[in-house]
Each structure stands twice: as C-alpha cells, then as structure tokens.
C-alpha positions as CSV (number, residue, x, y, z in Angstrom):
1,M,103.3,128.5,59.6
2,P,104.7,126.9,56.5
3,Q,103.5,123.4,55.5
4,F,106.1,120.5,56.2
5,D,106.5,116.8,55.9
6,Y,108.3,115.5,59.1
7,T,108.9,112.1,60.5
8,P,110.9,111.9,63.7
9,P,113.8,109.7,64.0
10,K,113.3,106.7,66.1
11,Y,114.0,107.3,69.8
12,E,116.9,105.0,71.2
13,G,117.4,106.7,74.5
14,P,116.8,105.4,77.9
15,S,113.0,104.4,78.6
16,F,110.2,106.5,80.0
17,E,110.6,104.9,83.5
18,E,114.2,105.1,83.5
19,M,114.0,108.8,82.7
20,K,111.2,109.6,85.3
21,A,113.5,107.6,88.0
22,K,116.5,110.0,87.0
23,R,114.5,113.1,87.1
24,A,112.9,112.2,90.6
25,Q,116.4,111.3,91.9
26,F,118.7,113.9,90.4
27,T,116.5,117.0,89.6
28,S,114.9,119.5,92.1
29,P,111.2,118.8,93.0
30,A,110.6,122.4,92.7
31,N,110.4,121.7,88.9
32,F,106.8,120.6,88.8
33,M,105.4,118.6,85.9
34,F,102.1,118.4,84.1
35,Y,99.8,115.5,84.0
36,K,99.9,112.3,86.4
37,K,101.7,110.6,83.8
38,P,104.0,113.3,82.8
39,L,105.2,113.3,79.0
40,L,108.7,112.5,77.8
41,I,109.2,114.8,74.8
42,V,112.3,113.8,72.7
43,D,111.6,115.7,69.4
44,G,109.7,118.7,68.0
45,K,109.1,120.4,64.7
46,M,107.1,123.7,64.3
47,Q,103.8,123.3,66.2
48,Y,104.2,119.6,67.0
49,L,106.1,117.6,69.7
50,Y,106.9,114.2,69.8
51,D,107.1,111.6,72.8
52,Q,109.6,108.7,73.1
53,D,107.1,106.4,71.0
54,G,106.7,108.8,68.0
55,R,103.3,110.0,69.3
56,Q,102.5,113.5,68.0
57,Y,101.0,116.3,70.1
58,L,99.7,119.6,69.0
59,D,101.7,122.2,71.2
60,Y,99.2,124.7,71.9
61,F,101.1,125.8,74.9
62,A,104.1,126.6,72.8
63,G,106.6,125.9,75.3
64,I,104.9,128.1,78.2
65,S,104.0,130.9,75.6
66,T,107.6,130.8,74.2
67,V,108.1,128.9,70.9
68,G,106.1,131.4,68.9
69,V,107.5,130.6,65.4
70,G,107.8,126.7,65.9
71,H,109.9,124.2,67.2
72,C,113.1,124.1,65.3
73,H,112.1,126.4,62.7
74,P,114.3,126.0,59.9
75,R,115.3,129.5,59.4
76,V,116.1,130.0,63.0
77,T,118.0,126.9,63.4
78,D,119.9,127.8,60.2
79,K,121.2,131.0,61.4
80,V,122.0,129.6,64.9
81,R,124.1,126.9,63.2
82,E,125.8,129.5,60.9
83,Q,126.6,131.4,64.2
84,L,127.6,128.5,66.3
85,D,130.6,127.8,63.6
86,R,131.6,131.4,64.2
87,V,131.7,132.2,67.9
88,Q,129.3,130.6,70.6
89,H,129.9,133.0,73.5
90,L,131.0,136.4,74.4
91,S,129.7,138.4,77.3
92,T,128.6,142.1,76.9
93,I,131.9,143.5,77.6
94,Y,133.0,142.7,74.0
95,M,131.2,144.1,70.8
96,N,129.8,141.4,68.7
97,D,128.1,142.1,65.2
98,Q,125.0,140.0,66.1
99,H,124.5,142.1,69.3
100,C,124.8,145.3,67.9
101,L,122.5,144.5,64.7
102,Y,119.9,142.9,66.9
103,A,119.7,145.7,69.1
104,E,119.1,148.2,66.0
105,E,116.5,145.8,64.5
106,L,114.7,145.3,67.8
107,A,114.8,149.2,68.5
108,A,112.9,149.6,65.1
109,K,110.1,147.6,66.3
110,L,109.7,149.6,69.7
111,P,107.3,152.6,70.3
112,E,108.8,156.1,69.8
113,G,111.5,157.2,72.5
114,I,112.2,153.6,73.5
115,D,115.2,152.7,71.7
116,C,118.0,151.6,74.3
117,I,118.1,147.9,74.8
118,Y,119.7,145.9,77.8
119,F,119.7,142.3,76.9
120,A,119.2,139.5,79.6
121,S,118.7,135.9,80.0
122,S,115.1,135.7,81.3
123,G,112.1,137.5,81.8
124,S,112.5,137.3,85.5
125,E,116.0,139.0,85.2
126,A,114.8,141.6,82.9
127,N,112.1,142.7,85.4
128,S,114.7,142.6,88.3
129,M,117.1,144.8,86.1
130,A,114.2,147.2,85.3
131,T,113.5,148.0,88.9
132,Q,117.2,149.1,89.2
133,F,117.0,151.4,86.2
134,A,113.8,153.0,87.6
135,R,115.1,153.4,91.0
136,M,118.4,154.9,89.9
137,H,116.6,157.2,87.5
138,T,113.8,158.6,90.0
139,G,115.7,158.2,93.2
140,N,112.8,156.7,94.6
141,Y,112.2,153.2,96.0
142,P,108.9,151.9,96.0
143,I,107.4,149.8,93.0
144,L,103.7,149.4,92.3
145,T,102.5,146.1,90.9
146,L,99.0,144.7,90.4
147,K,97.4,141.9,92.3
148,N,97.3,138.8,90.2
149,G,100.2,140.0,88.3
150,Y,103.1,137.7,87.5
151,H,106.7,139.1,86.8
152,G,108.9,136.1,87.5
153,H,110.4,134.1,90.2
154,G,113.7,133.5,92.0
155,G,115.3,137.0,92.0
156,S,111.9,138.8,90.9
157,Q,109.6,136.8,93.2
158,H,108.9,139.8,95.1
159,L,107.3,141.5,92.1
160,T,104.6,138.7,91.7
161,N,101.2,138.6,93.4
162,I,99.7,135.3,92.6
163,G,99.4,132.9,95.8
164,S,100.2,129.8,94.2
165,W,103.6,131.4,93.2
166,N,104.3,132.8,96.7
167,H,106.4,131.1,99.3
168,K,106.5,131.4,102.9
169,Q,109.3,134.0,103.0
170,P,109.2,137.8,103.0
171,K,108.6,139.4,99.6
172,T,107.9,143.0,100.1
173,Q,111.4,144.7,99.1
174,G,109.6,147.9,98.6
175,V,106.9,146.4,96.2
176,E,103.5,147.6,97.2
177,A,100.5,145.5,95.4
178,T,97.5,147.7,94.1
179,C,94.3,146.7,92.7
180,F,93.2,143.5,90.7
181,P,91.5,145.1,87.6
182,D,89.2,142.2,86.7
183,L,86.2,142.9,84.6
184,F,85.1,139.0,84.7
185,R,84.7,138.7,88.6
186,G,85.3,142.1,89.7
187,P,82.9,144.5,91.4
188,F,82.7,147.1,88.7
189,S,80.9,147.3,85.5
190,A,83.0,147.9,82.1
191,E,82.0,151.4,82.2
192,E,83.1,152.3,85.7
193,A,86.0,149.9,86.2
194,P,88.7,152.0,84.5
195,Q,88.4,154.9,86.9
196,K,87.5,152.9,89.8
197,Y,90.6,150.7,89.6
198,G,92.7,153.7,88.8
199,D,91.4,155.4,91.9
200,Q,92.9,152.3,93.9
201,V,96.3,153.0,92.3
202,K,96.4,156.4,93.8
203,E,95.2,155.0,97.2
204,A,98.2,152.7,97.2
205,I,100.4,155.6,96.5
206,D,98.7,157.8,99.1
207,F,98.6,155.1,102.0
208,N,101.3,152.6,101.1
209,T,104.1,155.0,100.3
210,S,105.5,158.6,101.2
211,G,103.9,159.9,98.1
212,Q,107.0,159.1,95.8
213,V,107.3,155.7,93.7
214,A,109.9,154.5,91.3
215,M,107.9,152.5,89.0
216,F,104.3,151.1,88.3
217,M,104.5,147.7,86.4
218,A,102.0,145.9,84.7
219,E,101.2,143.3,82.0
220,A,98.7,144.4,79.2
221,I,97.1,140.9,79.6
222,Q,97.9,139.0,83.1
223,G,99.3,135.8,81.6
224,V,99.9,133.6,84.5
225,G,96.9,135.0,86.3
226,G,94.6,133.2,83.9
227,L,94.7,135.7,80.7
228,N,93.1,138.4,82.2
229,P,93.1,141.4,80.1
230,L,93.3,145.0,81.4
231,P,90.2,147.1,81.3
232,Q,90.4,149.5,78.4
233,G,91.1,152.9,79.6
234,F,92.4,151.8,83.2
235,M,96.0,152.7,82.4
236,Q,94.9,156.2,81.3
237,H,93.4,156.7,84.7
238,A,96.2,155.0,86.5
239,I,99.3,156.6,84.8
240,P,98.8,160.3,85.8
241,H,98.7,159.3,89.6
242,V,102.0,157.5,89.0
243,K,103.7,160.4,87.1
244,A,102.5,162.8,89.8
245,A,104.4,160.6,92.4
246,G,107.6,160.8,90.2
247,G,107.4,157.2,88.9
248,L,107.8,155.4,85.6
249,L,105.7,153.2,83.8
250,L,106.8,149.4,82.9
251,S,104.8,147.5,80.2
252,D,105.7,143.8,81.0
253,E,105.6,142.4,77.5
254,V,107.2,138.9,78.2
255,Q,103.9,137.2,77.0
256,T,102.1,139.8,75.0
257,G,105.0,141.2,72.8
258,F,106.2,140.6,69.4
259,G,102.7,140.5,67.7
260,R,101.0,138.0,69.9
261,V,98.1,140.1,70.7
262,G,97.5,140.5,66.9
263,S,96.0,143.7,66.5
264,H,99.4,145.2,67.6
265,Y,103.0,144.4,68.1
266,W,102.9,145.3,71.7
267,G,100.3,145.0,74.3
268,C,100.7,148.6,75.6
269,D,99.9,149.6,72.0
270,M,96.7,147.8,72.0
271,L,95.5,149.4,75.2
272,G,97.0,152.9,73.9
273,Y,99.3,153.9,76.6
274,K,103.1,154.7,76.3
275,P,105.4,153.1,78.7
276,D,108.8,154.3,79.7
277,I,110.1,150.8,80.0
278,I,109.3,147.7,78.2
279,T,110.5,144.3,79.3
280,M,110.4,141.3,76.9
281,A,111.4,137.5,76.8
282,K,109.7,134.3,75.9
283,Q,108.9,134.6,72.2
284,M,111.7,136.9,71.6
285,G,114.1,134.2,71.2
286,N,111.7,131.2,70.1
287,G,113.1,129.0,73.0
288,F,116.6,130.3,73.4
289,P,117.4,132.1,76.7
290,L,116.8,135.7,75.7
291,A,115.2,138.8,77.4
292,A,115.8,142.5,77.3
293,V,114.9,145.9,79.2
294,A,114.0,148.5,76.6
295,C,113.9,152.2,77.7
296,S,115.1,155.7,76.7
297,K,118.9,156.5,76.7
298,E,118.2,158.9,79.4
299,V,116.6,156.3,81.6
300,A,119.4,153.6,80.8
301,S,122.1,156.1,81.5
302,S,120.9,156.3,85.1
303,L,122.5,152.9,85.9
304,N,125.9,154.4,85.2
305,K,128.2,152.2,87.4
306,L,130.0,149.0,85.8
307,T,127.4,146.4,84.9
308,F,127.3,143.6,82.5
309,S,125.3,140.4,81.7
310,T,127.5,137.2,81.2
311,Y,124.9,135.6,78.9
312,G,122.5,138.6,77.9
313,G,124.5,139.3,74.6
314,N,125.1,135.6,73.7
315,P,125.7,135.5,70.1
316,L,123.6,132.3,69.5
317,A,120.5,134.0,71.3
318,M,121.1,137.2,69.4
319,A,121.0,135.3,65.9
320,A,118.1,133.5,66.8
321,G,116.4,136.8,68.0
322,R,117.2,138.4,64.7
323,E,115.7,135.6,62.8
324,V,112.7,135.5,64.9
325,L,111.9,139.2,64.0
326,H,112.2,138.3,60.1
327,V,110.0,135.3,60.5
328,I,107.2,137.0,62.3
329,D,107.2,139.5,59.3
330,D,107.9,137.2,56.5
331,E,105.3,134.6,57.6
332,G,102.6,137.1,58.8
333,M,102.7,135.7,62.3
334,Q,101.1,138.7,63.9
335,E,98.2,138.6,61.3
336,N,97.7,135.0,62.1
337,S,97.5,135.6,65.9
338,E,94.8,138.1,65.2
339,R,92.8,135.8,62.8
340,C,93.2,132.7,65.0
341,G,92.8,134.4,68.2
342,A,89.4,135.8,67.1
343,L,88.0,132.5,66.0
344,L,89.1,131.1,69.5
345,K,87.7,134.0,71.6
346,A,84.5,133.8,69.7
347,G,84.3,130.1,70.4
348,L,85.0,130.4,74.0
349,Q,82.6,133.2,74.3
350,D,79.7,130.9,72.9
351,L,80.6,128.3,75.3
C-alpha cells in the first residue's frame, strides 16, 4: 500500500457510552459485536482504523475480508465522488456506462468461458441467485455443498453448513451437505484425502438424491469455517461425479477472489479446476455493496424470465469496483498478498 501521512479529525459526535446505549436500544441484537468492550470506530484510512479518542488500530481483519485495497483509498473515493456528481442510482432496467464498462473489465479477469455477469449487492444474494441459474439450466433441483462451508445468511442460510451460523429452523430446501475435506483434523492423509473425500461426494449423490443434481458449490479456502483450504486434487476427484449427475460447478470466490490467494487471481485457478459459475463479493467493492454471479452466456440465458436487481448495478458501486480492479494491478496487491501471506504462513507453521 502507498505510504501516507494522516491525522484523523477530532471526533465531536456523541460519546462511546451514548452510542453503546443507542445501539442496544435501536438496533437488532442479531448484529453481534467483537470484544467485551466493543470499539466505536469513527475514521479509517488505508490499513488503519481510528476510534473516538483518535487511537489507531491496524485493521488486520480488513472489514471482514472486504476492504482489500484500504479504507478510503484516495483513487477509489475520487472515482466514487466523480460518479456521485453525475448519477447516484439506476437499477439494471436502464443502461449505464459504469455498469457496461465494469462488466467488460471484470470479464477480462475471469477464467476462459466465464464472461457473462449478473451484478448483485452481497455474497449471500449472489449465491442465492446462482442456485436459480443452475436449477433452470440443468432442470435439476438438488444442490451439493460442503460441511464447514459458508455461502451466506438470510436468504442463503440453507447453503451454509457451520453450526454456529445455523438457526433453529428448517434449512434443507434441496441442499445436501457432503464431506468436510479437512487435512488438519480429518482422518485421511494428504495422499489419500483427495480421492477419499471425492468418493464421499459421489456417496451424497447416490444416497441423498435421485442421481441428478443442479450444482456443487465450494470455496477454494473455507473462510468462515476457519481458513481451511481444500486438499489439492480433491476437486478433480469430485467434479466427474457431479458432471455425471448433470450438475454444474460453482466456485464461491467471495473471500478468495481478486488476487487474495496471491499465487492466482482466483482460488479455483490456484487449485487447478474450472468452474461453470463464479460468485464474488467483499473485496470486489472494497466496502461498497457489490457482488456478482459470473458464468457463460449459455448458463445465464437459462434464467430467461424478467428479472432485475434494484441495487446490483448501482453506478457508485460500479465506479468503485472498476477502480479496485485498477488499484489491484497498479499497486501490485496480488503480489503483495503472495509475499505477506508466505511470511505469515511460515511464522504460523513455526508456532
């Protein structure tokens, strides 16, 4: 990240105790907070956040893996400001230059054959929409997911298989959870894990479905599930079983896309498999509500009834997303991820 000198302006708003009381009174308790004494963050610049007293924090969490190029990156904020003076909102029922230009620039970053983009507002929304594309295209209903996988909440809660994120309500909706391919605590060695876990995907198809599925979805690295990387070779064993059952393959790149894995721009490329659908969000908008479903024109055309997204093509988010792509390239963010990630991983392995 570029060096900068920054002193946050003095905070003159309500006190910490007043804000804590207002949050408790007026906002949903479903929105949990970190720390016994939660932080009141009032300012941010690049990799740092600042509380009401001006204390500086290194934001190692990056806004839940979202602010990938830095809080209030000057290039991103400049582009958003320019767009704010032009037009603030249009739904996808109109054309807009930012919408069309961003789709073209993003398509150029995607694996070959994936070049049709449906913009949304969150990763949860994108994953929910992707199930519709897959079901319409294949004519099948069952969706396969991995245990310990996270694909959102709310409308896509049924796609997530982590106990702490499940609620006391039915969640199946045609979703069948298969193996947890864990090399750290799992029962298989690194050599046998890819085939053993791949066989469990076939078992889920054979025993839990009619033998026909719409889609298998997975993260290259299970993010909310504790940063658990899929075993190298696992997808190559699992995919033929999914294809034989008529299903598509979705790579959930909400947390692994846009160069964050360092060695590659997408997590699926890192593991050497080619998906039919990619979903993305978080780093994509650097904090602006922005997500997408990317697939082939053939798959996208399967959802051929009228549909739209009120906020998915928002011009402000489009302008931010375009500049994020440029900053990642111009400032070597992918290379920085690889370099810093290797240092961190080596240190953790020593511990």
